[in-house]
N, C-alpha and C positions, 0 to 999 in steps of 0.2 A: 444373446445370440450374436449380436454385432461384435461384442468383445471377443467371443470365442472365434469368430471368423477372422478377426484381425490377428489373433494369436496364431491361428493355423497358418495364415498368410506370412506372418513374420518367421515362423519356424521353417516354412517352405523356402522363404527367401534366404535365410541364413544357411540352410542345408545346400541350396543351389550354389550360393556364393562359395561355400567351402569346397564343393566338388569342382567348381570351375577355377579355383585359385591355382596359381602357378608357384609351386614350392621354391623353384630356383630364383624367381623374382623376389620371393619373401626372404630367403636365407642366403642367397648369393654363393660366393666361393667358400668352400669348406676347408677346414684345417684341423689338425690334431694338436690338442694341448693336454699333456699327460696321457690319461687313458680315454679322454673324451673327444668325440667329434663335435666341432664347434662351427657355427655359421659365421658369416662375415661380420656380424655385430658382436661377436664374442659370446654368444649364447649357446648352450648345449643343444644339439639337434639329434633326433633319432629318425632314421630312415626306415620305412616299413613298406614292403612291396612284394613283388612276385619275380620268380625266375622263369624264363622260357626253358623248355626241355632242350636237349641236344639239337642244334640246328640241322645236323646231318640226318636225323631220324624223323623229326617233326617240323619240317620247314614251313608247313602251310600256315602256321600261326605267326610267322615272322612278318607281320604286316602293320602298316600304320593304323588300320582300324582296330586291331587287337590292343595296341598300345593306348590308343585314345579311349577305348572302352574300359580298360583296366584303370585308367586314371579317373575317368568320369564316373563309372559305376562302382568300382571296387575301392576307389579313394586312395590308390597307391601314390607314394611320392618318389618311388624309385623302381626301376625295372632292370632286370639282369638278362643280357643277351649272351647265351651260352654257345660259344664257337666250338663245335665238336672237332677237335684236332685230328683225332682218330677214334674208332676204326671206321671201315666201310668206304664204299665208292664215292659217297657224297661228303666225306670228311675233308677238312681243310687241306690236309696233306695230299689229297687227290684232286680236289676241285677248289683251288684257292680263290679264284676270282668270283665264282658263283657263291662261295661261302662268305666272302667279304660283302657281297651284295645283300645277303640276308642280315648280317650284323649291322651294316650301315643303314639299312632300312629302319631298323629298330632305333638306332642311335639318333638318326635324323628325326624320327617321329617323337622321341623323348624330348629332344631339344624344342621341337615345335610345341609340345604340350607343356613345356616348362617344368619337367620332372628330371630327377637325376637318373643316370644310366650307367650300369656296370658293364664294361667290355671284358668278358670272361674268357680267358684261355682255358677252355674246358678239356683238360687232359689229366691223365694219371701218370704220365711219363715225361721225362725231360726231353724236349726238342729245342735246344738252346738257340741255334742259328735261326730256325724258323720263327721262334718267338721274338727274337730281336728284330727281325725284318718286319714282322706283323706289327709290333708295338711302335716301331719307328714310323710306320705308315699311319697308324691310328693317332699317335701323338701329333704328327704333322697336320693331320686333317682336323683333329678335334681338340687339340691342346688349349686352344683359346676359349673354349666353352667351359663355364663353371659346372655344367651338368655332368661332366664325364669323370668316371672312376675306373681305374685299371685294375683288374684282377689277373695277376700274371701267372698263376698256376693253381688251377682247381684241384684240390684233393690229391697231393702226392700220396702214393700208396706205400711202397716199400723202400723209397729213397731215404737216406739218412738226413737228419737236419743239416749236417755239414754240406751235403750235396745240394739240398734245396736252397740253403743259404748262399752258396756260391753262384748257383743259377740265378737266384733272385737279384743279387747285387749286379750281375752283368746286365740283366734285363732292365733293372731300374736305372742304371747308368745311361742306357739308350733313351729311355723315356725322359729322364731329367735333363738331358742335353737339349731337349726340345720343349718340354713342358715342366717347368720347375716347381709347380705348385699343386696340381690336382692330386687327389688321394690315390695311393697305390695300396692294394690289398695283397698280402703275402700269405701263402699256404704253409701248412706244417705237415710232418709225416703222419702216416696212418689215417688218411682221409680227413685231415684237419682236426685231429683229436689231440695231438701232442703239443698243445700250447704250453704245457708245463716245461717241456724241453726248451722251447723258444724262450720262455721267461728266464731261464738260466744262462742263455747265450744269445741275446737279441742282436739284430743287425744294427750297426751304428753308422753314423755319418749321413743319414737321410732324414729329412723331415716329411711330415704328412704321410706316414705309412701306418698301416694297421694290419693285424694278423687275423686270419679267418678261423672261426670255430664253427663246425657243422654238427648238427644233431638231428637224429630221428628218434622221436620221443619214446616209442615203445621199446627201443634198444638202449639208448643213451640216457642215463638218469643222473642221480645225484653225484656219483663219482666223476662224471665229466664236468658237471657244474663246479665241483670242488677244484678241478684243474683250472677252470675258468677263473674262479676266485683267486687261486694262487697266482695266475698270470696277472690279474688286475692288481694284486697286492705288490707285485714286482714292477708295476708301472707299465705293463704291456697293454696297449689299446687293442680291443677286440671288435670284430665285426662278424655277425652271423650271416654269411652270404648265401647259405643254403640250409634249409631245415624243413621238417614236416612232422606229422603226428603219428606215423606208423613205424614199422621196423626199418632197419637200415637197408634191407633188401628193396625197399620201396613198396612192399606188400604187407599183408597182414592187417588186422583191425586197427582202427585209430585208438590211441590211448589219449583220450581227451584230457584226463586229469593231469597226466604228466606233460602233455603239450602245453596246457595252461601254466603249469609250474615253470616251464622253460620261458614262456613269454613274460610271465611276471618277474622272473629273475633278470631277463634282459631289460625290461622296463625299469626295474629298480636300479640297475647299473647304467641306464641310459645307453644301452647297446643296440645298434641297428640290427634288424632281422629281415630276412628274405625267405619266402616260402617256395618250395619246389613242388610241382612245376606246371607251366602252361603247355600241356600236351594232352593227347587223347589215347595214350597207350593203355592197354588192358592191365592196369595195376592201380593200387590204392593211391599212390602219390601223384599220379597225373590227375589234374583237377577237372578235366573236361571229358565229356562223352563224345563219341563220334558225330553226334547230331550238332555239335557246336560249330557255328560259322567260323570261317577263317578271319573274319573281320569284326568280331565282337558281337554286341547286341544279344548276349546270351540270356536265357531265362533260367530259372532254377532247374528246369527239366534238362538243361544242357550240362549241369554241374554234378559231379560226383560228391559224395559226402565230404571228402577232403576239400573240395572247391567251395562248398557251402560254408564249411567251418573257417577256411582261410579268408574268404570274403568278409565274414562277420568279424573276425579278429582284426583284420586290417582297417575296416571301417570304424570299429570301436576305438582302436588305439590312435588312429589318425583323426578321430573325432569328426568324421564326415557323415556318420549315420544319423538317422532321426532320433 
């Protein structure tokens, strides 16, 4: 009985220690070598975490409490703050200062919790001058922190790769003039599906950049993983900055089998992955129910099936679960 009690105490201690660990203290500044994200000691690192929903539609979760809870209870080592550039009256293009307050609340909380944080320009259209101004401000404020990753264009839709590439180079030049080191994530056409096109014509002249690949498992299956394999074979570093287990619409049933195939593929290739999204919209991919507090402390009754599954996967792969 004593031996069993000691074992349970040890397990509890180890789990608590893992949950309270600060990944940025452990891994430090990130860099890209070949296709791999590396930590400061030159070891491969995989980031696993959650993305907030569009800040302009679900701002109530953009709180320090939510970030703290996701780190403590879900075991995330990265969070993504999705700045809704447009549409709507609360979008960045209409309410810039209020919008930045939501994003900086999340970034500051992530730094406090010692996790990585993606500042995501969440748009489907090119807004070059606005993006340059925003990322200049973010790089000036946060460029000294190892926590920060810049995602400069979420899911270009119908723009060509040539257009996205030119836009990306201009924005990256602004960031690199201030912050020479932190990771920059670059999107590709057709909602971050065309990584095979990127592979044949990558951006040159920049270090520590990666290209985003997004999947929704009930829609995107082996053909998209084949594109990912092709990109990797050409030396293109990939980062799954948005993903989930249902259809690309954000609705429909979860395809657990295909979702697990995607995560296993990502883990095999040491590709970081983020799940969409921390919001309570009436859709499959929003992981929370309206009962969920704006400051975390959620029970299973506050989670949708996608939330329960995402939490389990993140805890499993980040090895913070019992």
